[in-house]
N, C-alpha and C positions, 0 to 999 in steps of 0.2 A: 617778559624775558624768560628764556628757556632755562631749564636746570643746568644744561651744559654751559650756557653763557654765564650764568651766575657762578658756577663753579670755577670757570676760567678766570673771572674777575678776582675771585678769592685767591686763586693760585698766584696771580700776578702780585697782589698785595702781600701775601705771605712770602713769596719769593723775594720781593724787594726788601722786606724786613730781614729775612734770613741772610740775603747778600750783604746788607749793611752791617749786621751784627757779626758776620763771619769774616768780613774783609780784613779787619785788623789781626785776625787769628791766622790767616793763611800765610805760610812762609813764602818769601819772594821766589824761592826756587827749591825744588825737591830733588834729591839725588837718589833716594831709594826707589826701587821699582814698585808699582802698585800691586796690591792683591786684586783678584778678580773672582766674582761669584756670578755665574750665568744661570739664571732660573728660567725654566721653561715649564709652563703648565699645559696640560693636555685637554683639548676640546673646550677651552675657555675663550669665548669670542670677545670682540671689541666691546660689546655692550654689557658684558657680564661682570660689572663692577660699578660701584656708586660714583666714582669720579667721571664716568662716562654716561651718567644719567639714569642708571637702572633704578627704578622706583621701589624695588623690593630689597635689593641687596645693600648692605652697609659694610663696606670694606675699608676701614680706616687706615690700615697699613699700606694697602695699594694706593689709596688716596695720598698718603704721606709720601710714598715714593714718587708719585706724580708731581707733588708740590715741591719736594726737595731735589728733584732731578730734572732731566730734560725729557720731554715727551716727543716721540716720533709719531706724527699724526697722519703719515701717509706711508705706513710700514707694511710690507707684504711678505708672506711666506707661501708655502704650497698648500693646496686644499686639504691634504691629509698628512698624518704625522711623520711617517718614515722619510718621505722626500724632504720635508722641512729640516729634519734632524741631519740628514746627509748633507744638505746644502749649508746648514749652519756649521757643521764640523769641518767642511772643506773650503768654504767660500766659492763653491762651484755649483752649477745647476745639477740637480739630483739625477737627471737623465744622463748627464755626462759621466757621473761617477757610479752608475749602475743600480742605484737604490731609489726607484721611483714608484714603488707600490708597497702596500703593507704586508702582503703575503705573496704567494705564487712564485717564490724564488727570486723576487725582485726587491727584497728588503736587505740584501747584502751590500755593504759599502766596499767597493773594489779595494783589494788589498794593497795596491800600489798607490793609493791616495794617502796623503799626509794629513792627519787630523789636527784640529786645534790643540788637542792634548799632546800630540807629538811635538808640535811647535813649542808649546810652553815647557814641556819636559826637557827637550833638547836645549832650551834656553835657561835651564837652571831652576825652574819652578818645581815646587811640590804640586802634584796633580791628584785630584780626587773626583770620582763620579758616583752619585748616589741617586738611584731611581730607575728610570726606563731608558734603555739603550735603543732597542728595536732596529739595529743595523747589523745583526748577525750574532749568534750565540756560541759558535764554535771557533776553533782556531782557523785562520788568523783574524777573524772578524770581531770577536768579543772585545769589550773595552779594555780588559787587562792586557791585550795585545796591541792596543791602539794608542798608547801613550799615557794611560791612566795608571797611577801607581797604587791607589787605594780605591777599591770599588766595592760597593754594596748595591745589589740590583736584583731584579727579577728577570726572567727570560721572556722571549717572544714579545707580543705587543701589549700584554696585560698580565697582572699577577696571577689571575685565575685561568689563563688560557693554556691551550695544549702546548706541552713542552715544560710547563711548570709542575711542581708537585701537586698531586691530587689533594684537595682540601683547602688550598689557598683561597681566601675570600676577603682580603684586605685587612683582616684582623689576625694578629698572632701567626704570621705566615712564615714559610720557609723561603729564605733568600739565598743569594750566592755572594759570599765575601771572598773576593779575589779567586773566584772559581770553586770555592768550597761551600757546600750546603750548610746553612745555619738557620735554626729556628730563632726568630726574634719576636718578642712580645710587643704588642702595640698596634695602633692603626698605621697604615702604610705611609701616609703623609707625615705623621709624627715621627716614624722611624727614619725616614730619609732626611728630615730636617735635623733630627738628633745626631745622625751620622755626620752631616755637614758641620754642625756646631762642634762636635768632637774634633773634627779634622782641622777646622780653622783656628781653634783656640789652643791647640797643643803647642807648647813652647817651641819656637824655631826662629832662626834668623833668616830663613829662606822664604821668599814670597810664595803665595799659593794661588793656584787656579782651581776653582771648583765648578763643576758642571752639575747642576741640580735639576734634572729633567723628571718631573713628577708624573705618576700615573693618573693622579687626580687632574681633571674632572672626567676622566674616561669612564664609560659604563663598565660594570653594571650599577654605578652610582651608589655604592655601598658606603654608609657613613653612620656614626652613632646617632641614636634617636634624638638626642637633645639638639642636634644641628638641623635636622630635617623637620621636626615637629612644628616650629614656628611658621614655616612656609606652608605646611599642610593646613594649619589653622587659618591661613589667609585664603585658602581655596585653591592652591596650586595642586597639580597632579602629583601622584606619588613619585614619579620619576623626576619631575622638575624640582620637587621639594628636596629630594636627595642630592640632585645636582647642585642646587643652591647651597645646601648644607655642606657639601664638599668645598665650595668656595669659601664659606665662612671659616671652616677648619683651616684651610690653606692660609687665609689672611691672618688668623691668630698665630700660626707658625711663623709667618713672615715677621710679625711684630716681635716674637721671641728672638728671631735671628738678629733683628736690628738691635735689640737690647744686648745680646751677647757681643756684637761687634763694638757697641759703645762701651760696655763694661771692660772689655779687653783692649781698649784704646786702638781698635782697628778700623773704626768707621771712617776716619778722615781720609785715609789713603787706600780704601777698598772700593773698587769699581763694582757696583751692583747693577746688573742688567736683568730686567724682567721682560718676558714676552710670552705670547701664546703660540701654539704650534700650528693651529688652523682655526677656521671659524667655529662658532658655537655648535655644540651637538644638541643641546636641549633648551637654549635660551629662546630663540625664535628664528623664523626664516626670513623675516622682513617683508613678507607679502601680505600677511594678515595682521592688521593692527591690533586685533583682539587676542592674538596668540603670542604673548610674551613681549620681550623688548630686545631689539637688535640694533639700537642706535641709528635707525633709519637705513641700515644696510640691507641689500637684497642678497638672499642666499645664506647658506650655512655650511657646516663641514662638508667637504666633498665637492662644493660648487666652485666654478670659475667666475661666478659673479662676485662682487666686492666682499660680501659677507662671508665668503668661503676662504679668503686669503688675506684680507686686511685685518690686522690684529693690533692689540695694544703693545707698545714697547716703551719702557721707561729705563733711563740710565742715570744713576746717581754716583757722583764722585766729588765729594765736598772739597777736596783739595784743588780741583781744576775746573769744575763745571758750575755755571751760574744756575741757581735754582729757578724753576718755573718756566724755563724756556721751551718753546714749541718749534719743532722742525716740520714744515709742511711740504718739503721736497720729497720726491720718490726715494724711498730707501727699502732695503730688504734684508732678510736673514743672512744672505751671502756677504753682506758688508761687514759683519762683525769681525771675522778673522783678519782681514787686512787692516781694519781699524785698530784692533788690539795689538797687532804687530807694530803699528805706528806708536801707539800709546806706551806699550811696555818694552819697546825696543827689542823685539824678539828676533831670533835667528831664522832666516828663511833660506833653505839650502837646495831644495829640489827643482826650482825653476819653473814649476807649473804655474800657468796663468790663472788668476782669479777671475770669476765672472762678476763678483762683487768688487766694490772699491771702498777705500777708506773714507768714512764720513766724518773723520776728525775735523776738517774745515767747517762743516755744518755745525758740529757740536760746540766748537770753541768760538764760533762767530767770525770765521774767516772764509766766508762762502761767496765772495764776490766773483770768483772765477769758476764757480760750480757750473758744469755744463749740463744741459738737459739730457735725459737718458730715456731709454726704452727698456722695459722689463717684460718678462714673459712668465705666465703660469700655465700649467697644463695638468690634466688628470687623465692618466692613461692606464691601460691594463698591461698584462704580461708581454704580449708579443708585438713589438713595434712594427715588424714587417707586414702585419695585417692592417696597419693604420695608415700607411703612406703609399699613395699611388705614385710611383717614381716616373711614370710616363706623362703625368700631367697634374693639374691642380684639382684633384678630387677632394673637395673639402670634407665630405662625409667620412673619408678615411683618416683624417686627422683626429687625434684625441680631442676631448673638450679642452679649449684653450682660451687664454685671455692675453691681449697685448695692452700694456700699460704705458701711457705717456703722462706728462703733467696735465694735458688738456683732455685726453681721450681714453676710452676703454673700448677695445674691440673684443667682443665676447662671442665666440662661435659664429662670427660674421655679423653680429649685431653691433651697432655703434652707439656709444653714449658719451655725451659731454659731461665729464665727471664733476667739473666745478659747478655747473648749473643744475645738474641732475644727479646728485650723489646717491640717490636711491635707485638709479638705473631703471626708470619707468618709461622713458621715451626713446625708442630706437630711431636713430637718425641716419641709418645706413643709406636709405634712398635719397636723402637730401645731400649727403656728402660722399658720393661714390669714390671720389678721388682719395679721400682720407682712408676709406675702407681698403682700396687697392694698395695704398702705401703701407698700411699697417699689416695687411695680409701678406704682402711681399716680404716684409721684415720677419714675420713669423715663419714663413716658408724657409727663409734662410736660416733662422734659428733652429728650426726642427731638423734640417739637414745637417747642421753643425753638431748638435748634441747627439744625434744618431749617426754620426759620420762613418762609424765602423760597423754599421748594421747591428748596433747594440749587442755586442758579444755578451755571452752569459758570464756572470760572476759565479764561480764554481765552488762547491764545497770541497775542502782539501782532505784527503784520506791518507792515513798511514803515517802521519808525522808524529814523532815522539812527544810533542808538546800537547797533543790531544789524541789519545788512542785508547778506546774506540771513539768514533765520531757518530753522533746520533742525528739521524734525519727524521723529520716528522712531516705529516700530511700537510701542515700549513705552509710548508716550504717547497712543495713540488710545483712544477709547471703543469697545469691541468691538460689532460688529453680526453677525459670523459668527465662531464660535470664540472665541478669546481673544487676549491679547497674547503676545509672546515677548520675552525680555530677554537671553538668552545669545547670544553671537556665533555659536556652532555651530548654533543653531536657524535661522539665516538660510537655510541651504542645504537645509533639510528640505522635500522635495517632497511629503511626505504631508499637509502642512497646507494647507488652503485657508481662510485667515482674512482678516478685514477689519474695518475700524473707521473712525470719523471723528474728526477733530480739530475742536475748537471754537476759532474764531479771531476776532480783532478787527482789522480793517483800519484802521490808525491814520491813513493819509493816502490820499486818492484818487489814482489814477494808473494807469500801465501796469505790469504785473507779469509776471515770468517765473517759471513754476512748473515745476520739474524733478522728475520721478519716477524712482526707481531701486529695485531690489530689494536691492542690496548697497551698502556704504559706498564713498566715493571712494578710501579707502586700500586697498581690496580689491575693485576693480570686477570684475564678471562679467555675463554675459548674463542678461537678465530672463526668457528663455525664453517670451516672450509675443508674440502677433501683433496685439493690439489694446490700446490704452490709453485709458481714459476718466477724465476729471476733472470733478468737480462742485464748484463753489464758489458758495455762495448759490444764486441762481436761474439761474446759467449752467452749462451742461453741454457739454463739448467732448470729441471723440474723434479718435484717429489710428490708422491702420493702421501697424504697425511690423514690423521684422524680428526673428526670434527671436534674432539675434545682437546686437541693440541692448542696450547697457548702461544707457541712460537715454533719456528722451523729455521734451521741453520744450514747454510751452504758454505762449503769451502772451495776455494778456487785460486789459481795462480793469476796474478795481475801484473801487467807491464805498466811502467810509469807513463803518465800522459792523461789527456782529457778523455772523458767518456760520458755516456748516458746510462743512468741506473734506473730501472723500472721493475715493478713486481706485479704479480697477479695472484689473487686468492680466489678460487672458484669453489662453489658447492655443487651438490648433485642436482639442484634445481636450475642450474645455469647462471646463477648470480655471480658476477665477477667484480671484484673491487681491488684496489691496490692495498698493500700493507701500509698501515698508517704510521708505523714506527719501524725504522730500519737502522740497525746498529752495525757499523763496519769497523772491524778490528784487524790490524796487521798482526799476524801471529808471530 
């Protein structure tokens, strides 16, 4: 008998006991709206917890959530973090809402999309977000402009990445509380859970919605020594030991949150949802049985094989849901917004259609009429026009993709019977060409649908009084030479001659000061350039500068409307790169 089978038997037994003991305590009908806590961990795959059979990890509080809640056993997200977060917040495919990559200007959630927080806030809820947003840091994309009333977060895709204060390293870092910089002592996961507990336990008659998207278990896998040392002693690599240590720290924090909910009499009518944002980054890839544990799944973070997008998802609501239930129908992160609208009786006013659907019937046992569905995952880069041959079916121009049905997985043209071959080891495309053609046709239609307007740019907004100046960084440009960089230590790398442009929208006409620099203001250094060039729209300006200059500023008149902004810093040896930091201020 496998560990997983043994665990599930234990789940059923404990769930039955819990259901019997709680049945007499449940009210026949509840009138108050439930609270909601939505927890998202970063880079924690399906197999990175003991309730899914990991032989090294002991995660008692995740196991408890699995036992006391409902487990979605066929639950899918996107292969990397920004797209999952965009889809989760909107109930729509990430490519449809503009945020389908983690950098390259494709991490901005379109400003006309209504987020989950907008819906809760407009429906009378208190809303808080503590952790990693990664859907835009400036107006109107930052979470404080997207329906969240109480926010403590870092910028970009990681606490230590470009755009954040120099010196952030997961311990005693500088965060942003409602847009204002603040130094907070403690380890990042501890900080975000503490802020969550502060918010949910403050006296109020108003229900709350909390979004708790953690940076853990994202690299660089920094964690206190006492968490990683036991795994190092077992022979794990330094990186995996720290990765596992981050999971143990998270699990301890989860237990403290459960205790706080219980102590404050909030547990019964609080919906707690847990999920990962993509496949594991350090657990294993599923192809080498000697390389870690991935619950038999193929692929990891970034892959369109099952291990890249099938993740754990548990939901606990003692007032309404039976403990220990498993849902094996296809579900996705896009389903939570329509589901919570159903459960919490939220106001929906904008009329945009969801790509997800309410899974309330599955969760409460009313699934007799649940229709089979087809889901899609894809992993694409910046420019979609380079990926699609509109004159024919040139598969090589599609991004990496997967088509998911209850029976099949089509992965970049390979076909797998997922019920008989969950590890995706036997390609059946040649045996079932009719299935391949059917699923490929459905993907072709989906791709044309989500890119139906030629994937217009989501633009940085310049000159609005709510954020003036606006800071643009290298991680956010659309590359024209080389790629983007995102780690602080890459800023000083003289071997890179990279460049790119930012798509912008000038919100008000007037005079603007545009300041170019290679290094951030909290760690200034020479640009090592002798000429600076700025192009914005149809204007092109240049200045001769000294190699010792740490910045250069241009002033120009701008008309309102969309434009392209790009810069060039060149030296006497002919090396040309873009300015990594550009500040735009309406004077």
